[in-house]
Every structure is written in C-alpha cells, then in structure tokens.
C-alpha positions, 0 to 999 in steps of 0.5 A: 139843572139840579140833576146834572152830573156836574151838580153832584157835590153842590149842597143845595142839590143834595138837600133838594134830592133828600127832600124829594125822597122824603116827600115820596116816602110820605106819599107812600106812607099815606097810601099804605095807611089808607089801604085796609090791613090784611091779616097774614094767611096761616095754614096748619097741617095736621099730620097725625090725629092728636086725640088718639086717647078718645073713646072709640066704639065698635060693634064687633071684633071684626070692626076693631081688626079693620081699623088702623091705630097709631098707639094702644087704642081701646074700643068699647062695645055699645053696651059697655060690656066688652073692651078690645085694646088694639096695639100698633102691631095689630094685637087685640086683647079682649076684656069683659066689663062689669059695673061696680055698684057702690054699697053702703053699710046696710047693703054690705051687712045684707050681703054678709048675712046672705053668705052666712045663710048659704054656708049654713044651708050647705052645712045642713045638706052635707050633714043630712045626706040620705044614706041609701045604702044603709040596711034597716037595723034589726032589733033583737031583744035578749030577755035572758038576763035581769038587771039585779039592781032595779029588776028591769029587763035588759035589751040588747040592740044589734045594729048593722048600721050607724044611726044618727043620734040627736043631741038636742036637750030634752027637759028633765 
C-alpha cells in the first residue's frame, strides 16, 4: 500500500521509506564493524639499486670488467692494496693504496734523524771515493840547498796526483 505509485507524495510514505533506508544502512554498518579490518596491499618496485655507493670487492681486473655499473663504482681488492674505479662507459682507472699510519712527535723525530744519517753517509761516500786511476806519488828529495835561517835541509816533493789533506786539528 505504501509502495504504490499513487502514494509517492504522501508524507507518511516518504517517512517510512527513509526510516527503512536508515535501518538498512545501520545493518550494513553493524556487519562492516564485525568484519576484521584488512590492511591495504601495497607493492613497491625497485627499478634500480639504491646502494650503488657501497663498497664492492673484486679478485681481479677481469672481474671488474665483467660487472655492469650504473655510476662511478669503486672495487677494492681483498687485501685493500688496489682500487679499480669503473664508470658507466666501461672505463676503468686503477689506483694503488698504501696505509697511512699516524705518527707522534717521537716517531717523526726518529724518522728525521734517520734521514740525516742517510745524508751524512751519502756525503761521506762521495767524499771518500777511491781513486783507482791515481799514480802513486814519487817523492824526490833535493838536498842541494840549505835553509840559511835555521840550517835545515829543504825537501822538494814532486807529485803527479792530488793528495787528500787532513784538516783535523792536532794538539800543539
């Protein structure tokens, strides 16, 4: 009787229809609250590696050549003595690594003194080189003249080579 097309404009019929819709919505709400809430599924896609700055290890240059890189990528040898840097075009630069050990004041002084000793040794070697081409000097004594001031004999030395003269001071 209320659902007939002739009762469309009746206020009581409109009120009953609205109340019926409210009851249906309340039932749907109660059913929805009883169901466990499901988390929405999200899926992330990683198109390119994000950790391209991480340290990579390689055993040889051939291993570095085989790998494909996205950016400039360093490869370290297992013993950390060599670094290969490969760019996106495949060019590889090779570097040799040495460990830098921090030195305190005593270590620096020891190193400086060792360097000074090495310099002195080099200087002594260059000053005291043996002359293998030198002919032994021939001393000729000329006793023909007398020194008239104190009456001693004058000796003339004739030498065909240059002799090293010691400059050490002797006690007088």
